Structure formats: C-alpha cells, structure tokens
C-alpha positions as CSV (number, residue, x, y, z in Angstrom):
1,M,88.4,44.4,30.2
2,L,89.4,47.9,31.2
3,A,87.3,49.7,28.3
4,E,84.3,47.7,29.9
5,Q,84.8,48.8,33.0
6,V,85.2,52.9,32.1
7,Q,82.3,52.7,30.1
8,S,80.1,50.7,32.4
9,P,78.9,53.6,34.7
10,P,77.2,55.3,32.3
11,V,75.5,52.3,30.6
12,T,74.5,51.2,34.1
13,A,72.7,53.9,34.7
14,E,70.8,53.9,31.4
15,S,70.5,50.2,32.1
16,H,68.8,50.8,35.6
17,R,66.5,53.2,34.5
18,A,65.2,51.3,31.2
19,S,65.0,48.1,33.3
20,F,62.6,49.8,35.7
21,F,60.3,51.3,33.1
22,R,60.2,47.9,31.6
23,Q,59.8,45.8,34.6
24,S,57.3,48.6,36.1
25,G,55.3,47.9,33.1
26,W,54.9,44.2,33.0
27,M,54.1,44.1,36.7
28,M,51.2,46.8,35.9
29,I,50.3,44.7,33.2
30,A,50.5,41.8,35.2
31,T,48.8,43.3,38.5
32,V,46.0,44.9,36.3
33,A,45.3,41.6,34.6
34,G,45.2,39.4,37.8
35,G,43.1,42.1,39.7
36,L,40.6,42.3,36.6
37,F,40.1,38.4,37.3
38,M,39.6,38.8,40.7
39,T,37.2,41.6,40.0
40,A,35.2,39.4,37.6
41,V,34.7,37.3,41.0
42,L,32.4,40.2,42.3
43,F,30.1,39.4,39.4
44,L,29.3,35.7,41.3
45,S,27.9,38.4,43.9
46,K,24.8,38.6,41.5
47,A,24.4,34.6,42.1
48,I,24.8,34.3,45.6
49,P,22.4,35.9,48.8
50,K,23.9,39.1,50.2
51,S,24.5,37.4,53.5
52,E,26.9,34.9,52.0
53,Y,28.8,37.4,49.9
54,G,29.3,39.6,53.6
55,L,30.3,35.9,54.9
56,Y,32.8,35.6,52.1
57,G,33.8,39.2,52.5
58,A,34.6,38.1,56.0
59,F,36.7,35.0,55.3
60,L,38.6,37.2,52.5
61,S,39.3,39.9,55.4
62,V,41.0,37.3,57.6
63,A,43.2,36.4,54.8
64,M,44.4,39.6,54.3
65,F,44.9,40.4,57.8
66,I,47.7,37.8,57.5
67,P,50.7,39.9,57.8
68,A,51.5,39.0,54.2
69,M,53.1,42.6,53.1
70,P,55.9,42.3,56.0
71,L,56.4,38.6,54.7
72,Q,57.1,39.1,51.6
73,M,59.2,42.6,52.2
74,V,61.2,40.7,54.4
75,L,62.4,38.2,52.2
76,A,62.5,40.8,49.0
77,Q,65.1,42.7,51.9
78,Q,66.9,39.8,52.6
79,T,66.9,38.3,49.3
80,A,68.5,41.5,47.4
81,R,70.8,42.1,50.2
82,A,71.8,38.9,50.0
83,R,72.1,38.7,46.3
84,A,73.9,42.1,46.5
85,L,76.6,40.8,48.7
86,H,77.0,37.3,47.5
87,R,75.5,35.7,50.8
88,E,73.2,33.3,49.1
89,H,73.7,30.1,51.2
90,E,72.8,32.0,54.3
91,L,69.9,33.0,52.4
92,S,68.9,29.8,51.7
93,G,69.1,29.0,55.4
94,L,67.0,31.9,56.2
95,I,64.1,30.6,53.6
96,R,64.2,27.3,55.0
97,A,63.8,28.4,58.5
98,A,60.7,30.4,57.8
99,W,59.2,27.6,55.2
100,L,59.2,25.7,58.6
101,G,58.8,28.3,61.1
102,T,55.5,29.4,59.4
103,F,54.2,26.2,58.8
104,V,54.7,25.3,62.6
105,I,52.9,28.3,63.7
106,W,50.1,27.8,61.3
107,L,49.2,24.3,62.9
108,V,48.9,25.4,66.2
109,A,46.5,28.0,65.0
110,A,44.6,25.6,62.8
111,A,44.0,23.3,66.1
112,V,43.2,26.6,68.4
113,V,40.3,27.4,65.4
114,L,38.8,24.0,65.2
115,V,39.0,23.6,68.9
116,F,36.6,27.0,69.1
117,Q,34.8,26.4,65.6
118,G,31.7,26.7,67.6
119,S,32.1,29.7,68.9
120,I,33.5,31.3,65.9
121,M,30.7,30.0,63.8
122,A,28.0,31.6,66.2
123,Q,30.0,35.2,66.3
124,W,30.6,35.4,62.5
125,K,26.9,34.2,62.1
126,I,28.3,31.4,59.7
127,P,25.9,28.6,58.7
128,N,28.5,25.9,57.3
129,P,31.6,25.0,58.5
130,V,33.0,23.9,55.2
131,A,34.1,27.7,54.5
132,L,35.6,27.9,57.8
133,W,37.6,24.5,57.2
134,L,38.8,25.8,53.5
135,T,39.9,29.0,55.0
136,L,42.3,26.8,57.2
137,P,44.7,25.7,54.1
138,V,43.7,29.2,52.6
139,L,45.7,30.8,55.5
140,L,48.9,28.7,55.2
141,F,48.8,29.4,51.5
142,T,48.4,33.3,52.0
143,I,51.3,32.9,54.4
144,W,53.7,31.0,51.9
145,L,53.0,32.8,48.8
146,P,54.4,36.3,49.9
147,M,57.4,34.8,51.2
148,F,58.3,33.0,47.7
149,S,57.1,36.1,46.1
150,G,59.2,38.4,48.2
151,V,62.3,35.8,47.0
152,L,60.9,36.4,43.4
153,Q,61.2,40.2,44.1
154,G,64.3,40.5,45.7
155,Q,65.7,38.6,42.6
156,Q,64.0,41.3,40.6
157,N,62.6,37.9,38.7
158,F,59.4,40.3,37.6
159,L,58.6,38.2,34.9
160,W,57.5,35.4,37.1
161,L,56.5,37.1,39.9
162,G,53.9,39.1,37.2
163,W,52.9,35.6,36.0
164,S,51.8,34.2,39.7
165,Q,49.6,37.4,40.2
166,M,48.1,36.5,37.1
167,S,47.6,32.8,37.4
168,Q,46.1,33.6,41.2
169,G,43.2,35.6,40.0
170,M,42.8,33.3,37.0
171,G,42.6,30.4,39.3
172,R,40.1,31.9,41.7
173,L,37.9,33.3,39.1
174,T,37.7,29.8,37.2
175,V,37.0,27.5,40.4
176,A,34.9,30.0,42.3
177,A,32.6,30.6,39.1
178,F,32.1,26.7,38.6
179,A,31.6,26.4,42.7
180,V,29.1,28.9,42.5
181,L,27.0,28.6,39.5
182,V,27.5,24.9,38.9
183,L,27.7,23.3,42.3
184,H,25.7,26.2,44.1
185,Y,28.1,26.4,46.8
186,Y,28.2,30.1,48.0
187,A,30.5,31.5,50.4
188,P,32.3,28.0,50.5
189,G,32.6,28.2,46.8
190,M,34.2,31.3,46.9
191,V,36.5,30.0,49.6
192,L,37.6,27.4,47.4
193,G,38.3,29.6,44.4
194,I,40.4,31.8,46.7
195,L,42.5,28.5,47.2
196,A,42.9,27.2,44.3
197,G,44.5,30.7,42.7
198,L,46.5,30.8,45.9
199,S,47.7,27.1,45.0
200,I,48.7,27.9,41.1
201,A,49.9,30.8,42.3
202,L,52.7,29.2,44.9
203,V,53.7,26.7,42.6
204,I,54.6,29.3,40.3
205,A,56.4,31.3,42.7
206,I,58.4,28.4,44.1
207,W,59.9,26.6,41.2
208,P,61.6,29.9,40.0
209,T,63.3,30.4,43.0
210,R,64.7,26.7,43.9
211,S,68.0,27.2,43.1
212,L,68.4,29.6,46.3
213,W,66.1,27.7,48.8
214,L,68.0,24.1,47.2
215,A,71.5,25.9,47.6
216,S,73.6,24.1,50.8
217,P,72.2,26.4,53.7
218,R,74.6,28.3,55.5
219,S,74.3,29.8,59.4
220,F,73.4,33.0,59.4
221,E,73.8,35.9,62.3
222,W,70.5,35.7,63.9
223,R,71.2,39.2,65.9
224,S,72.2,41.1,62.7
225,L,69.0,39.3,61.0
226,L,66.5,40.6,63.9
227,R,67.8,43.9,63.7
228,Q,66.7,44.1,59.8
229,V,63.5,41.8,60.2
230,V,61.5,43.1,63.3
231,P,61.6,46.8,62.2
232,L,60.6,45.7,58.5
233,T,57.8,43.5,60.2
234,L,56.5,45.9,62.6
235,G,56.9,48.6,59.6
236,F,54.7,46.6,57.2
237,G,52.8,45.0,59.3
238,A,51.2,48.2,60.6
239,Y,50.6,49.2,57.4
240,Q,48.9,45.9,56.4
241,F,46.6,46.3,59.5
242,I,45.5,49.8,58.6
243,L,44.8,48.5,54.9
244,T,42.7,45.6,56.4
245,A,41.7,46.6,59.8
246,D,38.0,48.1,58.9
247,T,36.7,45.3,57.0
248,M,36.9,43.0,59.6
249,L,35.1,45.3,61.9
250,V,32.1,46.0,59.7
251,R,31.6,42.3,59.7
252,G,31.1,42.2,63.4
253,C,29.0,45.3,64.0
254,F,26.7,45.7,60.9
255,S,24.3,43.4,59.2
256,G,25.1,41.0,56.5
257,D,23.5,43.5,53.7
258,D,25.8,46.5,55.2
259,S,28.8,44.3,55.3
260,A,28.2,43.1,52.0
261,N,27.6,47.1,50.7
262,Y,30.8,47.7,52.6
263,V,33.1,45.0,51.0
264,A,32.0,46.0,47.3
265,A,32.9,49.4,47.9
266,G,36.3,48.8,49.8
267,T,37.2,46.0,46.7
268,L,36.5,48.6,44.1
269,S,38.3,51.4,46.1
270,R,41.6,49.4,46.8
271,A,41.8,48.0,43.1
272,S,42.8,51.7,41.9
273,M,46.1,50.3,44.2
274,W,46.8,47.5,41.5
275,L,47.9,50.8,38.9
276,V,50.5,51.9,41.7
277,G,51.5,49.0,43.6
278,P,53.7,47.4,41.1
279,L,55.9,50.9,41.0
280,A,56.7,50.2,44.6
281,T,57.0,46.8,44.0
282,V,59.9,47.2,41.4
283,M,61.2,50.3,43.3
284,F,62.2,48.5,46.6
285,P,64.4,45.4,46.0
286,K,66.2,48.1,43.6
287,I,66.5,50.6,46.3
288,V,67.9,47.8,49.0
289,H,70.4,46.3,46.7
290,A,71.7,50.0,46.0
291,K,72.0,50.8,49.3
292,A,74.1,47.6,50.0
293,K,76.4,48.5,47.1
294,A,76.6,51.8,48.2
295,E,75.1,53.5,45.3
296,K,73.0,56.4,44.5
297,S,69.1,55.7,44.0
298,D,66.5,58.3,42.3
299,L,63.8,56.1,41.8
300,M,61.6,57.3,45.0
301,G,60.9,60.5,43.1
302,L,59.6,59.1,39.9
303,V,57.6,56.3,41.9
304,L,55.9,59.1,43.8
305,I,54.9,61.2,40.7
306,G,53.9,58.4,39.2
307,T,51.9,57.2,42.2
308,V,50.2,60.5,43.0
309,I,48.9,60.8,39.4
310,L,47.1,57.6,38.8
311,A,45.9,57.2,42.3
312,A,44.1,60.5,42.4
313,G,43.0,59.7,38.5
314,G,41.5,56.6,39.9
315,A,39.7,58.2,42.9
316,A,38.2,60.7,40.6
317,G,36.8,58.1,38.2
318,L,35.4,56.3,41.0
319,W,34.0,59.1,42.5
320,V,32.0,60.4,39.0
321,L,31.3,56.6,38.2
322,A,30.3,55.2,41.3
323,P,26.8,54.2,40.6
324,W,27.4,52.8,37.4
325,V,30.1,50.6,38.4
326,L,28.4,49.1,41.1
327,K,25.4,48.3,38.9
328,F,27.8,46.9,36.4
329,M,29.6,44.6,38.8
330,F,27.0,43.9,41.3
331,T,23.0,43.6,41.4
332,S,21.4,47.2,41.3
333,S,20.8,46.7,44.9
334,Y,24.3,47.4,45.6
335,A,24.2,50.8,43.9
336,Q,21.9,53.2,46.2
337,A,23.4,51.9,49.3
338,A,27.3,51.1,48.6
339,S,27.5,54.5,46.2
340,P,28.4,57.0,49.1
341,M,30.5,54.1,50.6
342,L,32.5,54.2,47.7
343,R,32.7,57.7,46.9
344,W,34.4,58.5,50.5
345,Y,36.6,55.0,50.3
346,A,37.8,55.8,47.0
347,W,39.4,59.1,48.3
348,A,40.6,57.5,51.5
349,V,42.7,54.7,49.6
350,V,44.7,57.8,47.9
351,P,46.7,58.9,50.5
352,L,47.2,55.4,51.7
353,S,48.9,54.7,48.2
354,V,51.3,57.6,48.4
355,A,52.2,56.7,51.8
356,N,53.1,53.2,50.4
357,V,56.2,54.7,48.2
358,L,57.2,56.9,51.2
359,L,56.9,53.8,53.1
360,N,58.9,51.7,50.7
361,N,61.5,53.8,50.3
362,L,62.0,54.5,54.0
363,L,62.1,50.5,55.1
364,A,64.2,49.9,52.2
365,R,67.0,52.3,53.0
366,S,67.0,50.8,56.8
367,M,65.6,54.4,57.8
368,F,63.8,52.6,60.6
369,K,62.6,55.6,62.8
370,V,59.8,55.7,61.5
371,V,58.4,52.3,62.8
372,P,57.6,53.1,66.6
373,A,55.5,56.3,64.8
374,L,53.5,53.8,62.6
375,C,53.1,51.2,65.5
376,V,51.4,53.9,67.5
377,L,49.0,55.3,64.4
378,A,48.1,51.6,64.5
379,G,46.9,51.6,68.2
380,V,45.5,55.0,67.9
381,Y,43.6,53.9,64.7
382,T,42.4,50.6,66.5
383,L,41.0,52.7,69.4
384,A,39.3,55.0,66.9
385,L,37.7,52.2,65.4
386,T,36.1,50.8,68.3
387,R,34.5,54.5,69.0
388,F,33.7,55.7,65.6
389,H,31.6,53.1,63.9
390,D,28.0,54.0,64.3
391,T,27.5,53.9,60.5
392,P,29.5,52.1,57.7
393,V,30.5,55.8,55.8
394,T,31.8,56.9,59.4
395,V,33.9,53.9,59.7
396,I,35.3,55.0,56.0
397,K,35.6,58.6,57.6
398,T,37.9,57.3,60.0
399,L,40.0,55.4,57.6
400,G,40.4,58.2,55.4
401,V,41.9,60.4,58.5
402,C,44.0,57.6,59.6
403,N,45.4,57.1,56.0
404,V,46.3,61.1,55.8
405,L,47.9,60.9,59.2
406,L,50.0,57.8,58.0
407,L,50.9,60.1,55.1
408,V,52.0,62.5,56.9
409,V,54.2,60.4,59.4
410,C,55.9,59.2,56.3
411,A,56.2,62.2,54.8
412,Y,58.1,64.1,57.9
413,Y,60.8,60.6,57.9
414,T,61.0,61.1,54.5
415,W,61.6,64.9,54.5
416,G,61.5,66.2,58.0
417,V,64.5,64.3,60.0
418,K,67.7,64.1,58.9
419,K,69.3,61.2,57.8
420,S,72.1,59.7,60.5
421,K,75.4,59.9,59.0
422,G,75.8,56.1,60.2
C-alpha cells in the first residue's frame, strides 16, 4: 500500500493527461457525428418553402435561448465538486430539487404561451399552431437534457455523454425526414424531429446517472450553494445569450427569406464549434475537481492552443468554400444571398469559441469577478442589436464586435487581474 502511495503522483499526472486526450478525442467524435446528423437536417430545406424553414429556425432559436449551458455547467460543477468531497447524498437532493423546480417553472410558462397563443402566432407569422404546441415539450426537454448532461459531465462519464449527443442528432434527422418527406409536415415536422432527438438523448442521459439521483437525499447548505450557482448561471447565461440572441432578432426584423438565409449561415458557422467545444467540456469538470482537491491543473493552456487552431481553420475553410457549401447543403437560391453572411459569421464565432475556453477556466476555478462584466456586455449587446440591424450582415458585424469584446473581457480576467489568495 505504501509503495502504491509513493508511486501514485507521477502515475496520476500521466493518467490525467492521457485520459484528457482520450476523452477529448471521443467527445470530438461524438460531437462531430451528432452535429453531422443535425447538419443533415438542413438538407430538408430543399423540400420545404423558405418561409417554413425560417419559421423552423425561429422555433429552434427559442429552444437555444433556454439557459441550457448554465444548467449544464451548474450541475457539472456541483457534481464534480460533490464527488471530489464525497457529498453525493447532498447532490441527490440538489438534482431532485432542480428537476421538480424546472418542471414547475415550465408548467407556468407553458400556460402563459397557450393563453397568448394568438398574439404569438401573429407576431411570428405562424400559420399552424401545431409547431407552437410541439415547441412546449421541446422546451421542457431542452431544460432537462442539459441538467443530466451536466451530471454526466461532472461524473466525467464522457462515454454516455457522447452517446447522448449522437442519439439526439440521429433522432432529429430520422423523425424530421419522415415528417417532411413522407407526411409533408414542414415546420411542424422539423420541430417534431427536435422533440424526438431530445427524448432519446434525455433517456440516455438520465439512466447512467440514476445512482446519484436515486441515492437517499440529504439537505444541503443553500447559501453556500447559491454563492456558486448564481454567478455560474449569470456567467454562462450571458455567454449563451450572446450566442443565440441574434437569430431571434432577425426573425422579428426581416422577411422569411432573409431569416432563412441568416439561419443557414449561422447554423453552418456555429458548426465549427463542434470541434472546439468538446475540449472545454472535458476540461471543466477536471479543473473543478482539481480545485476542490487543491491540486494544480495545466489543461487550460493545451485547450486554448487547440481551440485557436481548430476555430481559425474552420473559419478559413468556410470563408473559401462558402458558396459551394451553401449550394451543397441548401438549394442554389441560398448561395448568392447567404454567402456574404456566412463569410462574416464564420469569423465572428472564432473569438466566441476562444472566449468559451477562458470562461470555462475562470468559472471552474470560481473566479467570479468576470461575471458582472459579462452581464454588462450582454446588456450593451442587446442595446446594439436594437440599433444596428438595417441588414443581416450588420447584425453579424455587431455580433462579431461583441464576441471580440467578450474575448477581451475573459482574457483580462484570466491574465490581467491578480488572483486573490482566498
């Protein structure tokens, strides 16, 4: 036993590095595979009217607007911390409380949507209420999936996390293709595909985490929890808002064709984040675990270098191949209008991807001084969007400027502000 303890430090360091590359590689494969299935859904745009595809993009943006990232990262942080400190029974109580609480909130929101259904349909130019009705369970599962994905991430159970992501794409494509091509349900059929993919992914995420949420719950210290949860929620919420707000604005300010072109450019540009996102996904719980154990971790530097290379390479590829990619993925009518948007959008997401790494590192280490600055930036971005949106390209340029500012803020709080010794 003593010999094992003496030899453990170097072995542990090597195993941590090896497991990071192994898990990151698997998550890249899973994320790219799942993303390819979701991208294949875009081929269905050739079989539906442009206005219907733009409407689908609006419903999709509403689902994206759900604070999925904050939910996942809060549960990931709490799970990693609870396992490091052997507080699994307190974690069980937290998971159950979050599960019930989110359901109650969704129930109230769903009732409000149904009461104001007529106004919503008129504002968004929705011809068929079925798509709106299907969006309601989509929103619920969009809340629950990141919760249990976060538990998997905090467990560092990346095997099942990857399968959950892949199954979501497979389910979405299969059901949406059948609904659109066979049943001729256009926007409703696409939303039905989202619901099917979420349902399958949710089951796969819930089952492997059952040992945690089925454990006998124990009360936890709310004040201590809130000191962690509130800044995590606000920080990642501000990031997700910056990631998704532009699509919702475009739907309300431009025609169906313009919004469809914008959705096409945005979807393809954000697809480059499939390569870089898994690096931060694997890094986050490891840094949380290391901090809880008072251990050192040098993962951020590796992840940052890899993210810069992959994100810039993806943007350069889309810049060069924009017309061909749009013609291949969509109908030829998209190529001329969406190509300028795609070229601007591809580079706009590069600073967003790099900032994601720095933000994950900051919040994993509980360096919450960055959060107020992020909230202010989100407010400034909202104001800018309401003033600078004369064309879709102007909206993308506004997004790009905001993303650069986001990167500057995260870099400043990473290297420019001295860490407090507490």
